[in-house]
TORPA-120818 format. One record per residue: x, y, z of N, C-alpha, C in turn; residue in one letter. Coordinates in nm, 2 decimals. Layout:
BEGIN
<vexti n_c1="X" n_c2="Y" n_c3="Z" ca_c1="X" ca_c2="Y" ca_c3="Z" c_c1="X" c_c2="Y" c_c3="Z" res="a"/>
...
This chain:
BEGIN
<vexti n_c1="12.77" n_c2="7.38" n_c3="2.48" ca_c1="12.68" ca_c2="7.38" ca_c3="2.37" c_c1="12.71" c_c2="7.27" c_c3="2.28" res="x"/>
<vexti n_c1="12.61" n_c2="7.20" n_c3="2.23" ca_c1="12.63" ca_c2="7.09" ca_c3="2.14" c_c1="12.68" c_c2="7.15" c_c3="2.01" res="x"/>
<vexti n_c1="12.79" n_c2="7.09" n_c3="1.96" ca_c1="12.86" ca_c2="7.14" ca_c3="1.84" c_c1="12.88" c_c2="7.02" c_c3="1.75" res="x"/>
<vexti n_c1="12.83" n_c2="7.03" n_c3="1.63" ca_c1="12.85" ca_c2="6.93" ca_c3="1.53" c_c1="12.95" c_c2="6.98" c_c3="1.42" res="x"/>
<vexti n_c1="13.05" n_c2="6.91" n_c3="1.39" ca_c1="13.15" ca_c2="6.95" ca_c3="1.30" c_c1="13.14" c_c2="6.87" c_c3="1.17" res="x"/>
<vexti n_c1="13.13" n_c2="6.94" n_c3="1.06" ca_c1="13.12" ca_c2="6.87" ca_c3="0.93" c_c1="13.23" c_c2="6.92" c_c3="0.84" res="x"/>
<vexti n_c1="13.27" n_c2="6.82" n_c3="0.75" ca_c1="13.37" ca_c2="6.86" ca_c3="0.65" c_c1="13.31" c_c2="6.93" c_c3="0.54" res="x"/>
<vexti n_c1="13.38" n_c2="7.04" n_c3="0.49" ca_c1="13.33" ca_c2="7.11" ca_c3="0.38" c_c1="13.38" c_c2="7.05" c_c3="0.25" res="x"/>
<vexti n_c1="13.30" n_c2="7.05" n_c3="0.14" ca_c1="13.34" ca_c2="7.01" ca_c3="0.01" c_c1="13.44" c_c2="7.11" c_c3="-0.04" res="x"/>
<vexti n_c1="13.56" n_c2="7.06" n_c3="-0.09" ca_c1="13.66" ca_c2="7.15" ca_c3="-0.12" c_c1="13.63" c_c2="7.24" c_c3="-0.25" res="x"/>
<vexti n_c1="13.54" n_c2="7.20" n_c3="-0.33" ca_c1="13.50" ca_c2="7.27" ca_c3="-0.45" c_c1="13.39" c_c2="7.37" c_c3="-0.43" res="x"/>
<vexti n_c1="13.28" n_c2="7.32" n_c3="-0.37" ca_c1="13.16" ca_c2="7.40" ca_c3="-0.35" c_c1="13.15" c_c2="7.47" c_c3="-0.21" res="x"/>
<vexti n_c1="13.23" n_c2="7.42" n_c3="-0.12" ca_c1="13.22" ca_c2="7.47" ca_c3="0.02" c_c1="13.10" c_c2="7.42" c_c3="0.10" res="x"/>
<vexti n_c1="13.01" n_c2="7.34" n_c3="0.03" ca_c1="12.89" ca_c2="7.29" ca_c3="0.10" c_c1="12.93" c_c2="7.19" c_c3="0.20" res="x"/>
<vexti n_c1="12.84" n_c2="7.17" n_c3="0.30" ca_c1="12.86" ca_c2="7.07" ca_c3="0.41" c_c1="12.85" c_c2="6.93" c_c3="0.35" res="x"/>
<vexti n_c1="12.95" n_c2="6.85" n_c3="0.39" ca_c1="12.95" ca_c2="6.71" ca_c3="0.35" c_c1="12.94" c_c2="6.62" c_c3="0.47" res="x"/>
<vexti n_c1="13.04" n_c2="6.53" n_c3="0.48" ca_c1="13.03" ca_c2="6.43" ca_c3="0.59" c_c1="13.05" c_c2="6.48" c_c3="0.73" res="x"/>
<vexti n_c1="12.98" n_c2="6.42" n_c3="0.82" ca_c1="13.00" ca_c2="6.46" ca_c3="0.97" c_c1="13.14" c_c2="6.41" c_c3="1.02" res="x"/>
<vexti n_c1="13.21" n_c2="6.49" n_c3="1.09" ca_c1="13.34" ca_c2="6.45" ca_c3="1.15" c_c1="13.33" c_c2="6.42" c_c3="1.30" res="x"/>
<vexti n_c1="13.25" n_c2="6.50" n_c3="1.37" ca_c1="13.25" ca_c2="6.49" ca_c3="1.52" c_c1="13.13" c_c2="6.57" c_c3="1.58" res="x"/>
<vexti n_c1="13.09" n_c2="6.52" n_c3="1.70" ca_c1="12.99" ca_c2="6.60" ca_c3="1.78" c_c1="13.06" c_c2="6.62" c_c3="1.91" res="x"/>
<vexti n_c1="13.07" n_c2="6.74" n_c3="1.96" ca_c1="13.13" ca_c2="6.77" ca_c3="2.09" c_c1="13.04" c_c2="6.87" c_c3="2.17" res="x"/>
<vexti n_c1="13.07" n_c2="6.88" n_c3="2.30" ca_c1="13.01" ca_c2="6.98" ca_c3="2.38" c_c1="13.12" c_c2="7.08" c_c3="2.41" res="x"/>
<vexti n_c1="13.10" n_c2="7.21" n_c3="2.37" ca_c1="13.20" ca_c2="7.31" ca_c3="2.39" c_c1="13.13" c_c2="7.45" c_c3="2.40" res="x"/>
<vexti n_c1="13.19" n_c2="7.53" n_c3="2.48" ca_c1="13.15" ca_c2="7.67" ca_c3="2.50" c_c1="13.24" c_c2="7.76" c_c3="2.42" res="x"/>
<vexti n_c1="13.34" n_c2="7.71" n_c3="2.35" ca_c1="13.43" ca_c2="7.79" ca_c3="2.27" c_c1="13.35" c_c2="7.86" c_c3="2.16" res="x"/>
<vexti n_c1="13.39" n_c2="7.99" n_c3="2.14" ca_c1="13.32" ca_c2="8.07" ca_c3="2.03" c_c1="13.40" c_c2="8.05" c_c3="1.90" res="x"/>
<vexti n_c1="13.35" n_c2="7.95" n_c3="1.82" ca_c1="13.42" ca_c2="7.93" ca_c3="1.69" c_c1="13.38" c_c2="8.05" c_c3="1.60" res="x"/>
<vexti n_c1="13.48" n_c2="8.09" n_c3="1.52" ca_c1="13.46" ca_c2="8.20" ca_c3="1.42" c_c1="13.52" c_c2="8.16" c_c3="1.29" res="x"/>
<vexti n_c1="13.48" n_c2="8.22" n_c3="1.18" ca_c1="13.53" ca_c2="8.19" ca_c3="1.05" c_c1="13.68" c_c2="8.21" c_c3="1.05" res="x"/>
<vexti n_c1="13.75" n_c2="8.12" n_c3="0.98" ca_c1="13.90" ca_c2="8.12" ca_c3="0.97" c_c1="13.97" c_c2="8.07" c_c3="1.09" res="x"/>
<vexti n_c1="13.90" n_c2="8.03" n_c3="1.20" ca_c1="13.97" ca_c2="7.96" ca_c3="1.31" c_c1="14.03" c_c2="7.83" c_c3="1.26" res="x"/>
<vexti n_c1="14.14" n_c2="7.79" n_c3="1.31" ca_c1="14.20" ca_c2="7.66" ca_c3="1.27" c_c1="14.21" c_c2="7.58" c_c3="1.39" res="x"/>
<vexti n_c1="14.19" n_c2="7.45" n_c3="1.38" ca_c1="14.20" ca_c2="7.35" ca_c3="1.49" c_c1="14.24" c_c2="7.22" c_c3="1.43" res="x"/>
<vexti n_c1="14.28" n_c2="7.13" n_c3="1.52" ca_c1="14.32" ca_c2="7.00" ca_c3="1.49" c_c1="14.22" c_c2="6.90" c_c3="1.55" res="x"/>
<vexti n_c1="14.16" n_c2="6.82" n_c3="1.48" ca_c1="14.06" ca_c2="6.72" ca_c3="1.52" c_c1="14.13" c_c2="6.58" c_c3="1.53" res="x"/>
<vexti n_c1="14.14" n_c2="6.52" n_c3="1.64" ca_c1="14.21" ca_c2="6.39" ca_c3="1.66" c_c1="14.10" c_c2="6.29" c_c3="1.69" res="x"/>
<vexti n_c1="14.09" n_c2="6.19" n_c3="1.60" ca_c1="13.99" ca_c2="6.08" ca_c3="1.62" c_c1="14.05" c_c2="5.95" c_c3="1.57" res="x"/>
<vexti n_c1="14.02" n_c2="5.85" n_c3="1.65" ca_c1="14.07" ca_c2="5.71" ca_c3="1.61" c_c1="14.22" c_c2="5.70" c_c3="1.57" res="x"/>
<vexti n_c1="14.30" n_c2="5.78" n_c3="1.64" ca_c1="14.44" ca_c2="5.77" ca_c3="1.61" c_c1="14.49" c_c2="5.85" c_c3="1.50" res="x"/>
<vexti n_c1="14.40" n_c2="5.92" n_c3="1.43" ca_c1="14.44" ca_c2="6.01" ca_c3="1.32" c_c1="14.41" c_c2="6.16" c_c3="1.36" res="x"/>
<vexti n_c1="14.49" n_c2="6.25" n_c3="1.30" ca_c1="14.46" ca_c2="6.39" ca_c3="1.32" c_c1="14.44" c_c2="6.46" c_c3="1.19" res="x"/>
<vexti n_c1="14.35" n_c2="6.56" n_c3="1.19" ca_c1="14.31" ca_c2="6.64" ca_c3="1.07" c_c1="14.32" c_c2="6.78" c_c3="1.11" res="x"/>
<vexti n_c1="14.39" n_c2="6.86" n_c3="1.03" ca_c1="14.39" ca_c2="7.01" ca_c3="1.05" c_c1="14.28" c_c2="7.07" c_c3="0.97" res="x"/>
<vexti n_c1="14.19" n_c2="7.15" n_c3="1.04" ca_c1="14.08" ca_c2="7.21" ca_c3="0.97" c_c1="14.07" c_c2="7.36" c_c3="0.99" res="x"/>
<vexti n_c1="14.00" n_c2="7.43" n_c3="0.90" ca_c1="13.98" ca_c2="7.57" ca_c3="0.91" c_c1="13.83" c_c2="7.59" c_c3="0.90" res="x"/>
<vexti n_c1="13.77" n_c2="7.67" n_c3="0.99" ca_c1="13.63" ca_c2="7.69" ca_c3="0.99" c_c1="13.59" c_c2="7.78" c_c3="0.87" res="x"/>
<vexti n_c1="13.49" n_c2="7.74" n_c3="0.80" ca_c1="13.44" ca_c2="7.82" ca_c3="0.69" c_c1="13.30" c_c2="7.88" c_c3="0.71" res="x"/>
<vexti n_c1="13.22" n_c2="7.81" n_c3="0.80" ca_c1="13.08" ca_c2="7.85" ca_c3="0.83" c_c1="13.04" c_c2="7.81" c_c3="0.97" res="x"/>
<vexti n_c1="12.97" n_c2="7.89" n_c3="1.04" ca_c1="12.91" ca_c2="7.86" ca_c3="1.17" c_c1="12.76" c_c2="7.89" c_c3="1.16" res="x"/>
<vexti n_c1="12.68" n_c2="7.79" n_c3="1.19" ca_c1="12.54" ca_c2="7.81" ca_c3="1.19" c_c1="12.48" c_c2="7.77" c_c3="1.33" res="x"/>
<vexti n_c1="12.41" n_c2="7.87" n_c3="1.39" ca_c1="12.35" ca_c2="7.85" ca_c3="1.52" c_c1="12.20" c_c2="7.81" c_c3="1.51" res="x"/>
<vexti n_c1="12.16" n_c2="7.71" n_c3="1.59" ca_c1="12.02" ca_c2="7.66" ca_c3="1.58" c_c1="11.96" c_c2="7.68" c_c3="1.72" res="x"/>
<vexti n_c1="11.85" n_c2="7.74" n_c3="1.72" ca_c1="11.77" ca_c2="7.76" ca_c3="1.85" c_c1="11.64" c_c2="7.68" c_c3="1.83" res="x"/>
<vexti n_c1="11.62" n_c2="7.59" n_c3="1.92" ca_c1="11.50" ca_c2="7.51" ca_c3="1.92" c_c1="11.44" c_c2="7.51" c_c3="2.06" res="x"/>
<vexti n_c1="11.34" n_c2="7.58" n_c3="2.08" ca_c1="11.28" ca_c2="7.60" ca_c3="2.21" c_c1="11.38" c_c2="7.67" c_c3="2.30" res="x"/>
<vexti n_c1="11.42" n_c2="7.60" n_c3="2.41" ca_c1="11.52" ca_c2="7.66" ca_c3="2.50" c_c1="11.66" c_c2="7.60" c_c3="2.48" res="x"/>
<vexti n_c1="11.68" n_c2="7.53" n_c3="2.37" ca_c1="11.81" ca_c2="7.46" ca_c3="2.34" c_c1="11.88" c_c2="7.53" c_c3="2.23" res="x"/>
<vexti n_c1="12.01" n_c2="7.55" n_c3="2.25" ca_c1="12.10" ca_c2="7.62" ca_c3="2.16" c_c1="12.20" c_c2="7.52" c_c3="2.11" res="x"/>
<vexti n_c1="12.22" n_c2="7.50" n_c3="1.98" ca_c1="12.32" ca_c2="7.41" ca_c3="1.92" c_c1="12.38" c_c2="7.48" c_c3="1.80" res="x"/>
<vexti n_c1="12.49" n_c2="7.43" n_c3="1.75" ca_c1="12.55" ca_c2="7.49" ca_c3="1.63" c_c1="12.61" c_c2="7.38" c_c3="1.54" res="x"/>
<vexti n_c1="12.63" n_c2="7.42" n_c3="1.42" ca_c1="12.70" ca_c2="7.34" ca_c3="1.32" c_c1="12.82" c_c2="7.42" c_c3="1.27" res="x"/>
<vexti n_c1="12.93" n_c2="7.35" n_c3="1.26" ca_c1="13.05" ca_c2="7.41" ca_c3="1.21" c_c1="13.09" c_c2="7.33" c_c3="1.08" res="x"/>
<vexti n_c1="13.11" n_c2="7.41" n_c3="0.98" ca_c1="13.16" ca_c2="7.35" ca_c3="0.85" c_c1="13.31" c_c2="7.39" c_c3="0.84" res="x"/>
<vexti n_c1="13.39" n_c2="7.29" n_c3="0.82" ca_c1="13.54" ca_c2="7.32" ca_c3="0.82" c_c1="13.60" c_c2="7.25" c_c3="0.70" res="x"/>
<vexti n_c1="13.70" n_c2="7.32" n_c3="0.64" ca_c1="13.78" ca_c2="7.27" ca_c3="0.53" c_c1="13.91" c_c2="7.21" c_c3="0.57" res="x"/>
<vexti n_c1="13.95" n_c2="7.10" n_c3="0.52" ca_c1="14.08" ca_c2="7.04" ca_c3="0.55" c_c1="14.19" c_c2="7.14" c_c3="0.50" res="x"/>
<vexti n_c1="14.29" n_c2="7.16" n_c3="0.58" ca_c1="14.40" ca_c2="7.25" ca_c3="0.54" c_c1="14.52" c_c2="7.17" c_c3="0.51" res="x"/>
């Protein structure tokens, strides 16, 4: 499933900058923690919000995650 990962604003919790787009069947849930490695840097994140989008026969999701 197409998964877009966004950084959460630390004060409001609102979605801010995009971090990555991946294909994954993993079932992300609130409070899951993961490490995102891109361009030689790593960032530890905690899931704060998962939004599923259904468009026709296509399923995708948005993950909002806060830096830990």
